[in-house]
C-alpha angles and dihedrals in degrees: 000000000000116000127202135170111223127183123206113219133173147137112278114281095019089115099258099148091037089059091048089053090048092050090051091047095046091051092050095249091118127044096196131032116241124212126220091215092050091052094235100103112141092223097045097062097144118104093233091052091052090051095046098037090225136102110254101164131039114252135194130225134166131219139171123213122174107307097347133086111198128196103204119206112193112201135195115274099200117096091228088068097043091118090066091049091050091053090060096050095072092066100045131116091190138000123220106210114198119208126189109234091213097044100035119189110358131189097269091043086064090051091051092049090052091050092047089052091048092053091040095235119168111234137217111192124211114191103207134196095040087151091065124104111266097023110146118184096197093047092053093047090050090052093047092050092044098047103026115021142318085236091075096109131171112248123202134181091256108040114213127217087252088057092049090049092052089050093048091051089069093069129036096216093047089048092053092051091046092053088056099041105024093228142063120235117245092237090054091053091050091052092048088053091049090049093050093243093122132028112201111223124206128183134211148097114281091195091059096036087242112153094000095110091050089050092052090048086054094050090047095048103036103037122091129204117245119246112236137207123238100236115085118261134156139176125219112223104166143021120198143152123239126223091277090053094252115151115243127198113200117207143171115218102229097182141004123004131302110215123201111259093020121135109256107164138013092343089306116138129222094240090178137015114209127193109199127208107183108312093337129078144190127205128233138185096234144014118214122215108287094032126124125215145152122240117203123215104023116137129208098021120139136196109263092028119138121223125198110349094345112108123227117264117250126248111310116257092219109074128175116249104188127074121202132184116221121243103210093190106188098345131105107263093221093053087053090050093053091050092049090048089058092051089048087052086062095038112027090184088075085078094195111204129192125203111197089185094056094026088229135138119206133186134194119226143166103234152329098285090057089049091053091050091049091055090050093047090052089051100043100037101033103020088236119145104207141151141195136232124246091278132220140230120282103232125193134197136220140167133250101205141025128269139169111233124197132203125188125188116183116147113153113308093003130095139176136138122188130186116196130187111218113199132175111255131200117286110273095021094109113197122334128185131209142158127236093166123116116238087230088064097042127011122248093247093054092045089052089051091054096048092045094051093049088065095036094089139016108274112223132210124237101233100067104350090254122146118286116237142172095029130127111213116197128186104230103166145352145161134221136186121237088214108034110027120107128169095261089058090063092046089056094044093047096051091047092048091058092049094043091053091049091051091054089051092047088054089056093044090245098128116097132205115219131198132188118260130203127226105214142188119201125185118189138150117282093249088057100050093091089057091048095049090048090050092052092050090047087054092053091248133135132220140194123240108296116259133189149108134269113326097359136078129203121209121191127181146102135282138169114276090224089062099038101047109119094015092121089070091049092051090049091052101049095039091046089236096309101101123090121218128176131167136180129185110266097190134264127318136169111300111256095214101027097150092055092047095045091051092047091055091050087197119180109197093191092057091050095097094182087060105030120170092202125095137220120234130179131235133163092001095307135093119234132183122253123203113244096248092055095051096084091061093048100043114127096220128043122260117260089211106031117223115251125206 
């Protein structure tokens, strides 16, 4: 029997969990259909999910239909929990994208499509709520083909010649064969789906079981099983804690076989292999390639981590943009910190930070719904009544030109000098590290120390002390001492080299402050469009030419998160609840009011002793500090890229 792993993704309220329930019911796995709004959905078993009527955590279920066994991974649909959805995408064979027939492609649907493209996941589309007033099949297909891909093609049980022609149009070779034969082979269609050339579209109403059987027929017929390698590999896609507080590491076996009691990570054994179905599980002695399981008791595992021959995933595309300080109220602050660390273990994107100097805990989140859930989780799981401040924007910093930074660390009986080339990278690339240094200049062990230490902590900019991003950092030269150098010396020299280079760029006004921007869609009455356009301009945003039908106008564009936060309430007020506003984070751009923000931070990089740009040299048997701008003249080895005035 063929086995595939399929993830169900959608914008909130499109009917994603309802479709999952319907698939399980249609296949005979469920005897009774649950309802999200009734709080009895099979794939929303968590107490908070029942209360909220939304999916907050990803969940697993299994079903068999004809010749196909499907491991179904249901994901959150709210943009605030997009990080959890992204974790799942890296382990999917296929995604099931649910679109509401009445709402069409919404803001977060675009984000999901971009993520699916990034992770190269083939997609089956189910257009839901076709029974609703105003549902128009042709209109939805036109939108899917216009916004997503011309390969979004309606599939039926009996494919017509017109359908085959539309499929063939997506590939020149397939088209040539079609013109000769008048059809397209089934295996060719399967390959085109796997290669994301076509995206089968099905229509129905999950709530009424309409179209669900046809959709399962399509999954069974048009999906193909992955071919796996022999050597063991697996990918971690989730960390959670069960009702007893036991830590669970969720993995997909991507090659080979995982045996019970085998060593999987840092000499830790898989003492139990659990296969979950909703909130219940069974145990097994082995998981074959393609299988999904949860392993209790492992420590130190992270979502995105590769095990065995499987490589680690890259930096997540979804990043939080808001920063909140914790209000501990009457609780012990260290107890709160321990609880938040456990939640961070499950969702690393929380980025929990602790300042012993300020006695303050801060977290990074996506939005207000996530913040509300965090408060409830702290209460229900840890019995902690906490709150948060008003929050602020999470800024980032980058550079606009290249520089060679140098760090020197030479207190008595220690020695290391490191030269790093800092270069601007493409937007969204984060920080990348490389070596351009000959082994004759600096030994392999020391080069490894430099590259490891670059990623060992978050590198900060020198304008506001915000995280550095979109920079390529290359080791270009360095020097060690056969007598005095130890690993810690190169850590100090490396971190100082980054900061020294940034200070040189700051002096030239070649550091740049970045802020998150929203991509928004705003629908208002025609007589309110002037007000809306004025608001967007006031918020330093931009918009495309207004679109819309009789009596309504639709504005799409971008605006800074800092200006547009809370605008949904304003829209609701001036449209008397009739306006529609949605916004998703569209990445980071240049800060619109950088001087004001930098002044408000009042950050002194020289006084930041944990991230000092200065170096330490040695004279007369004693080490002494050297200010960052004097380091170039005192460096022991010449610059690879000499500084210019």
